[in-house]
VMD Tcl script that draws the C-alpha trace (Angstrom):
set ca {
  {-47.33 -53.25 28.52}
  {-43.69 -52.45 27.96}
  {-41.66 -54.86 25.89}
  {-39.28 -56.58 28.37}
  {-36.69 -57.14 25.68}
  {-36.40 -53.46 24.68}
  {-33.63 -51.52 26.43}
  {-34.70 -48.90 28.94}
  {-34.97 -45.39 27.53}
  {-32.74 -42.82 29.23}
  {-34.38 -39.69 30.56}
  {-34.45 -36.68 28.27}
  {-31.64 -34.51 29.57}
  {-29.01 -32.23 28.12}
  {-26.58 -35.14 28.01}
  {-28.57 -37.08 25.37}
  {-29.72 -34.32 23.04}
  {-28.89 -34.53 19.28}
  {-25.35 -35.46 18.38}
  {-24.55 -32.07 16.85}
  {-23.02 -30.46 19.90}
  {-23.23 -26.92 18.50}
  {-26.97 -27.17 17.87}
  {-27.54 -28.94 21.17}
  {-25.66 -26.31 23.14}
  {-27.47 -23.49 21.35}
  {-30.88 -25.03 22.10}
  {-30.08 -25.11 25.81}
  {-30.25 -21.31 25.87}
  {-33.81 -20.06 26.12}
  {-34.83 -17.12 23.99}
  {-34.19 -13.74 25.51}
  {-31.09 -12.74 27.45}
  {-29.66 -16.31 27.52}
  {-29.91 -16.80 23.73}
  {-28.63 -13.27 23.06}
  {-25.62 -13.90 25.31}
  {-24.96 -17.19 23.50}
  {-25.07 -15.49 20.10}
  {-22.67 -12.80 21.33}
  {-20.31 -15.49 22.62}
  {-20.32 -17.25 19.25}
  {-19.89 -14.04 17.28}
  {-17.98 -11.68 19.61}
  {-17.26 -9.11 16.89}
  {-21.01 -8.34 16.89}
  {-21.07 -7.45 20.59}
  {-22.04 -3.80 21.09}
  {-22.70 -2.25 24.49}
  {-23.22 1.22 25.87}
  {-20.19 2.91 27.37}
  {-22.33 5.39 29.35}
  {-20.23 8.35 28.28}
  {-22.39 10.91 30.10}
  {-22.12 9.04 33.39}
  {-18.38 8.61 32.95}
  {-17.88 12.31 32.36}
  {-20.10 13.15 35.32}
  {-18.04 10.94 37.62}
  {-14.86 12.50 36.25}
  {-16.23 15.95 37.07}
  {-17.13 14.85 40.61}
  {-13.71 13.31 41.13}
  {-12.09 16.45 39.79}
  {-14.09 18.53 42.28}
  {-12.99 16.30 45.17}
  {-9.37 16.57 44.10}
  {-9.60 20.35 43.90}
  {-10.96 20.47 47.46}
  {-8.28 18.11 48.77}
  {-5.56 20.06 46.99}
  {-6.80 23.34 48.47}
  {-6.93 21.89 51.98}
  {-3.42 20.42 51.66}
  {-2.04 23.78 50.53}
  {-3.71 25.52 53.49}
  {-2.19 23.07 55.96}
  {1.27 23.35 54.40}
  {1.19 27.15 54.46}
  {-0.04 27.10 58.05}
  {2.91 24.93 59.08}
  {5.38 27.05 57.10}
  {4.30 30.25 58.90}
  {4.04 28.63 62.32}
  {6.18 29.96 65.13}
  {6.80 26.41 66.24}
  {10.14 25.36 64.86}
  {9.16 21.73 64.43}
  {6.03 22.54 62.40}
  {7.98 24.93 60.21}
  {10.41 22.14 59.35}
  {7.73 19.77 58.01}
  {8.07 21.24 54.54}
  {11.73 20.19 54.46}
  {11.33 16.70 55.91}
  {8.70 14.21 54.76}
  {9.45 11.70 57.53}
  {7.24 13.30 60.23}
  {4.30 13.33 57.80}
  {4.95 9.74 56.78}
  {5.10 8.52 60.40}
  {2.21 10.65 61.67}
  {-0.28 8.96 64.01}
  {-3.55 9.94 65.61}
  {-1.65 10.98 68.74}
  {0.38 13.65 66.93}
  {-0.67 17.18 67.86}
  {-1.53 20.02 65.49}
  {-2.19 19.64 61.80}
  {0.27 16.83 61.11}
  {-2.33 14.07 61.35}
  {-4.79 16.00 59.20}
  {-2.12 16.45 56.55}
  {-1.50 12.73 56.68}
  {-5.19 11.99 56.15}
  {-5.46 14.44 53.26}
  {-2.35 12.93 51.69}
  {-3.77 9.39 51.92}
  {-7.06 10.50 50.38}
  {-5.19 12.25 47.58}
  {-3.23 9.10 46.75}
  {-6.39 7.04 46.38}
  {-8.58 9.65 44.68}
  {-5.90 10.72 42.22}
  {-5.22 7.13 41.19}
  {-8.92 6.46 40.65}
  {-9.24 9.72 38.72}
  {-6.32 8.90 36.42}
  {-7.55 5.33 35.87}
  {-10.98 6.68 34.96}
  {-9.43 9.09 32.44}
  {-7.42 6.27 30.85}
  {-10.51 4.05 30.62}
  {-12.52 6.90 29.12}
  {-9.80 7.48 26.54}
  {-9.67 3.77 25.66}
  {-13.42 3.42 25.26}
  {-13.69 6.75 23.46}
  {-11.46 5.43 20.68}
  {-13.88 2.61 19.93}
  {-16.51 3.00 17.26}
  {-19.46 0.97 16.12}
  {-19.98 -1.48 13.29}
  {-23.25 -0.86 11.39}
  {-23.27 -4.46 10.17}
  {-22.97 -5.67 13.76}
  {-25.87 -3.46 14.89}
  {-28.03 -4.84 12.07}
  {-27.12 -8.36 13.13}
  {-28.24 -7.68 16.70}
  {-31.54 -6.26 15.44}
  {-32.14 -9.41 13.38}
  {-31.29 -11.61 16.34}
  {-33.77 -9.80 18.55}
  {-36.56 -9.58 15.99}
  {-36.68 -13.05 14.42}
  {-38.20 -16.15 15.93}
  {-35.22 -18.36 15.12}
  {-33.04 -16.39 17.54}
  {-34.42 -14.36 20.43}
  {-37.97 -14.25 18.99}
  {-38.72 -10.71 20.14}
  {-37.06 -7.50 21.26}
  {-36.20 -6.98 24.89}
  {-38.98 -5.30 26.87}
  {-37.08 -3.81 29.81}
  {-35.50 -0.41 30.18}
  {-32.64 -1.55 27.93}
  {-34.97 -2.43 25.04}
  {-33.97 0.54 22.87}
  {-30.18 0.26 23.13}
  {-29.65 -1.37 19.72}
  {-32.80 -0.19 17.96}
  {-35.20 -2.57 16.23}
  {-35.74 -3.96 12.76}
  {-38.70 -1.61 12.38}
  {-36.75 1.42 13.64}
  {-33.15 0.56 12.81}
  {-31.84 4.10 13.27}
  {-33.05 4.50 16.86}
  {-29.77 3.48 18.53}
  {-28.29 4.85 21.73}
  {-25.58 7.35 20.77}
  {-22.86 5.85 22.97}
  {-23.10 2.24 21.77}
  {-19.63 0.90 20.91}
  {-18.18 -2.29 19.49}
  {-16.51 -4.05 22.40}
  {-14.11 -6.31 20.54}
  {-11.56 -4.16 18.76}
  {-11.43 -5.08 15.08}
  {-9.01 -4.10 12.37}
  {-10.15 -1.06 10.43}
  {-11.24 -2.11 6.97}
  {-12.53 -0.24 3.99}
  {-16.20 -0.23 2.98}
  {-15.51 -2.71 0.19}
  {-13.92 -5.21 2.57}
  {-16.74 -4.74 5.08}
  {-19.34 -5.45 2.38}
  {-17.50 -8.59 1.32}
  {-17.03 -9.76 4.89}
  {-20.54 -9.17 6.21}
  {-22.75 -9.36 3.10}
  {-21.22 -11.15 0.13}
  {-19.19 -14.00 1.66}
  {-21.88 -15.20 4.14}
  {-24.26 -15.56 1.18}
  {-22.00 -17.34 -1.29}
  {-20.94 -19.98 1.25}
  {-24.51 -21.30 1.17}
  {-24.06 -22.59 -2.39}
  {-23.08 -26.19 -3.04}
  {-19.36 -25.80 -3.97}
  {-18.68 -23.84 -0.81}
  {-20.80 -26.09 1.38}
  {-18.38 -28.89 0.50}
  {-15.55 -26.81 2.00}
  {-17.61 -25.85 5.06}
  {-19.58 -28.97 5.97}
  {-20.69 -27.69 9.36}
  {-24.28 -26.58 9.67}
  {-24.82 -22.93 8.78}
  {-27.19 -21.00 11.00}
  {-29.99 -19.03 9.38}
  {-28.08 -15.77 9.74}
  {-24.76 -17.14 8.39}
  {-23.15 -15.10 11.15}
  {-21.19 -17.36 13.45}
  {-20.51 -20.40 11.26}
  {-17.18 -18.93 10.21}
  {-14.80 -17.05 12.45}
  {-14.19 -13.36 11.94}
  {-10.59 -14.12 11.02}
  {-11.71 -16.52 8.29}
  {-14.17 -14.02 6.87}
  {-11.47 -11.35 6.94}
  {-9.05 -13.59 5.07}
  {-11.61 -14.27 2.36}
  {-12.37 -10.56 2.02}
  {-8.68 -9.65 1.83}
  {-8.08 -12.37 -0.75}
  {-10.84 -11.09 -3.01}
  {-9.74 -7.47 -2.61}
  {-6.10 -8.29 -3.27}
  {-7.04 -10.35 -6.33}
  {-8.99 -7.45 -7.84}
  {-6.16 -4.98 -7.21}
  {-3.49 -7.33 -8.56}
  {-5.51 -8.01 -11.71}
  {-5.71 -4.27 -12.30}
  {-1.96 -4.00 -11.75}
  {-1.27 -6.77 -14.25}
  {-3.54 -5.10 -16.79}
  {-1.68 -1.81 -16.36}
  {1.74 -3.45 -16.70}
  {0.64 -5.23 -19.89}
  {-0.74 -1.96 -21.24}
  {2.55 -0.19 -20.58}
  {4.56 -3.01 -22.14}
  {2.68 -2.86 -25.43}
  {2.18 0.90 -25.66}
  {4.99 3.06 -26.99}
  {3.27 6.44 -27.38}
  {3.16 8.91 -24.54}
  {-0.53 9.62 -25.08}
  {-1.39 5.96 -24.91}
  {0.59 5.54 -21.70}
  {-1.05 8.60 -20.18}
  {-4.51 7.35 -21.16}
  {-3.75 3.98 -19.57}
  {-2.52 5.72 -16.45}
  {-5.69 7.79 -16.12}
  {-7.94 4.79 -16.67}
  {-5.94 2.82 -14.14}
  {-6.20 5.58 -11.52}
  {-9.95 5.97 -12.06}
  {-10.56 2.25 -11.56}
  {-7.84 1.11 -9.18}
  {-7.69 3.97 -6.69}
  {-11.33 3.65 -5.52}
  {-10.77 -0.10 -5.23}
  {-7.65 0.43 -3.11}
  {-9.50 2.88 -0.86}
  {-12.56 0.66 -0.66}
  {-10.58 -2.39 0.37}
  {-8.33 -0.40 2.72}
  {-5.20 -2.11 1.44}
  {-2.26 0.08 2.36}
  {0.35 -2.19 0.79}
  {-1.32 -2.20 -2.59}
  {-1.91 1.53 -2.36}
  {1.84 2.04 -1.95}
  {2.41 -0.26 -4.90}
  {0.02 1.81 -6.97}
  {1.83 4.97 -5.96}
  {5.16 3.46 -7.05}
  {3.71 2.49 -10.41}
  {2.27 5.96 -10.92}
  {5.64 7.56 -10.19}
  {7.27 5.20 -12.65}
  {4.78 6.15 -15.34}
  {4.99 9.89 -14.75}
  {8.72 10.35 -14.17}
  {10.17 7.62 -16.37}
  {7.78 6.91 -19.20}
  {6.43 10.43 -19.78}
  {9.34 12.67 -18.78}
  {11.69 13.72 -21.61}
  {14.58 13.68 -19.13}
  {14.54 9.88 -19.14}
  {13.78 9.42 -22.82}
  {17.38 8.24 -23.61}
  {16.86 5.42 -21.11}
  {13.50 4.04 -22.13}
  {12.91 5.83 -25.39}
  {14.76 5.68 -28.67}
  {14.07 5.48 -32.35}
  {11.23 3.48 -33.75}
  {13.51 0.60 -34.73}
  {15.00 0.48 -31.21}
  {11.77 0.29 -29.22}
  {8.84 -1.65 -30.54}
  {5.73 -2.56 -28.57}
  {6.37 -5.72 -26.63}
  {10.14 -5.73 -27.38}
  {13.26 -4.57 -25.58}
  {15.38 -1.78 -27.06}
  {18.13 -3.11 -29.35}
  {20.96 -1.86 -27.10}
  {19.42 -3.59 -24.06}
  {18.94 -6.82 -25.99}
  {22.54 -6.67 -27.28}
  {23.91 -6.10 -23.79}
  {21.93 -8.99 -22.40}
  {23.10 -11.29 -25.21}
  {26.74 -10.34 -24.64}
  {26.50 -10.84 -20.88}
  {24.67 -14.16 -20.90}
  {26.18 -15.51 -24.15}
}
mol new
graphics top color blue
foreach p $ca { graphics top sphere $p radius 0.5 }
foreach p [lrange $ca 0 end-1] q [lrange $ca 1 end] { graphics top cylinder $p $q radius 0.2 }
display resetview
C-alpha cells in the first residue's frame, strides 16, 4: 500500500530528468542519426559533409549545353529578323520594346524570341549561381582531426554506438578503416587556417591536459568522454595561440639576450643560425604570421647591422668602448648629458 503521507511521484518525462541540462538534453537523442546530429550541433567545426563535386560538375555541363542551344536559337531568330523583307521585323534589332512587349498574339518569330529570352534569363542566372557555389565549396578543405572525431563518435558505444548501415555508411570511413573516406568530403564550417603545431595543440594536447585537476577547477562543467565539445573552438584556438606565442616569444627573448652579451661576429652568427634552426620551424608550425615578420626583422638587424662592416662605426668600436652587456662609452656619455 502506498504511504498516504508521501508526495505523489511525477511521471518520468523529459522535464524531470537530471538537473544537468547538457547531459539531459544529450540523452534525449537516441543513438544513430539523432545523436550524431546532436554531436555535430555541439561541435560544429567537426561537421564534414560531401559536396558531391561530380554531380555538381555534371549539372553544370548540362546547364551549359542548354545555354548553348538557347544561344544558338536566339541568334538564328535575330538573323532571320534582320534579313527579313518585312520592315517591322528588320527593325527589331534596333528597338527592344517590341520584344519586351511581345504577347502570344504577335505574329512571326517575335513571341518565340521572347520565350527564348525569358528562358535565357532564368537558365543563365541558375548557371552562374551554380558556378559561384561550386567555387565557394571548392575552396573548402577537410580537417583530419575532425574526420577522426566523427569516426570515434560512430564507433564507440558512448556516442552513436555503431557505424551507420545505410548507403551513406562509408562517407567518413571507420575506426577500423580510417583512410576509406569519400574524396569530396569537406569541412562545412570555415575555420581559420592554422599550422600543424597549432592543430596538434588544439585537437590533441589541450583536450587532454584539461582533464587534470588544476584545469578542472577552471572548467568545472562536465567533460564528455571525447573532450570534444566541452570547450568552444574559439577557446581551444586561444589556448593554442597562447602556447605558440609563448614559445616563439621565449625564443626571441633568448636571442636578444644572446646578442646583448655577445660582442664577436662569430658568436652573433652562431646565435643567429641556432635561432633560425629552432624558431623558424616553430613559427611555421604555429602559423603565426606576426611573429614570423618579427623574426624576419630580427634577422635583418643581425645580418645588416651586427655583422656588416658598413655599420661597425655605429654598433662596433674598440674593446674598451663596447663590452658585453654594456653600452658604448659615447652612447652612455650622450645619454648622461641629455638626461643629467
